[in-house]
C-alpha positions as CSV (number, residue, x, y, z in Angstrom):
1,E,25.9,36.4,7.6
2,F,26.5,35.4,4.3
3,T,30.0,35.0,5.2
4,F,29.4,32.6,8.2
5,R,26.8,30.7,6.0
6,K,29.5,30.2,3.5
7,A,32.0,28.9,6.0
8,N,29.7,25.9,6.9
9,K,26.5,25.9,5.3
10,L,25.1,22.6,7.1
11,T,25.6,24.1,10.4
12,Y,24.8,27.7,9.9
13,R,21.7,28.8,11.3
14,Y,20.2,32.3,10.3
15,P,19.0,34.5,13.2
16,R,15.4,33.2,14.3
17,G,15.8,30.2,11.6
18,E,17.1,26.7,11.4
19,S,20.4,25.3,10.0
20,Y,20.2,22.1,7.6
21,L,21.3,19.9,10.8
22,D,18.0,21.3,12.2
23,V,15.8,20.4,9.4
24,I,17.6,17.2,9.3
25,S,16.4,16.5,13.0
26,R,12.9,17.7,12.5
27,L,12.2,15.7,9.7
28,D,13.6,12.7,11.2
29,P,10.2,11.2,12.3
30,I,8.8,12.3,9.2
31,I,11.3,10.3,7.1
32,H,10.5,7.5,9.1
33,E,6.8,7.7,8.3
34,I,7.9,7.9,4.6
35,E,9.9,4.7,4.9
36,R,7.0,3.0,6.1
37,A,4.5,3.9,3.4
38,R,3.0,1.5,1.0
39,D,1.1,3.6,-1.4
40,P,2.8,6.3,-3.7
41,I,3.5,9.8,-2.0
42,L,3.8,13.1,-3.3
43,I,5.8,15.3,-1.4
44,V,5.8,19.4,-2.2
45,G,8.3,21.6,-0.4
46,H,11.1,24.4,-0.3
47,Q,14.3,23.4,-1.8
48,G,16.1,22.9,1.8
49,I,13.2,20.6,2.9
50,L,13.6,18.6,-0.6
51,R,17.3,18.5,-0.5
52,V,17.4,16.7,3.0
53,I,14.9,14.0,2.0
54,Y,16.3,13.4,-1.5
55,A,20.0,13.0,0.1
56,Y,18.7,10.9,2.6
57,F,16.9,8.4,0.2
58,T,19.8,8.3,-2.1
59,G,22.3,7.7,0.6
60,M,24.2,10.9,0.2
61,D,26.5,12.1,3.0
62,R,24.6,15.0,4.8
63,E,27.8,17.3,4.4
64,K,26.9,17.4,0.7
65,C,23.0,18.1,1.2
66,P,23.3,21.7,1.4
67,F,24.7,21.8,-2.1
68,L,22.2,19.6,-4.1
69,K,20.8,20.9,-7.0
70,V,17.0,20.3,-6.8
71,P,15.5,21.3,-10.1
72,L,12.4,23.9,-9.7
73,N,9.3,23.0,-11.3
74,H,9.9,19.1,-11.6
75,V,8.7,15.9,-10.8
76,V,11.7,13.9,-9.5
77,E,10.6,10.1,-8.6
78,L,12.3,7.9,-6.2
79,V,11.7,4.2,-6.2
80,P,12.5,2.6,-2.8
81,G,14.7,-0.6,-2.8
82,T,16.4,-2.5,0.1
83,Y,18.8,-0.2,1.4
84,N,18.8,2.5,-1.3
85,C,16.6,4.5,-3.8
């Protein structure tokens, strides 16, 4: 399994699990809700989820998303602006 995942981390799906593309698709409606929010939002989640959200709001290519370093035990503040964070 590790060899297959290493070959394409974005599309690899663990048995009975999700790929990063699956997560991106699952988070799409939630991201739209976050974009509509007017008040601050605190998001606590697993690193994979946080990678997808961070990559989206910073305009990162989704192919780079699985390799994004998300620090543990830290608060990351994103301040929304027009067409970027």
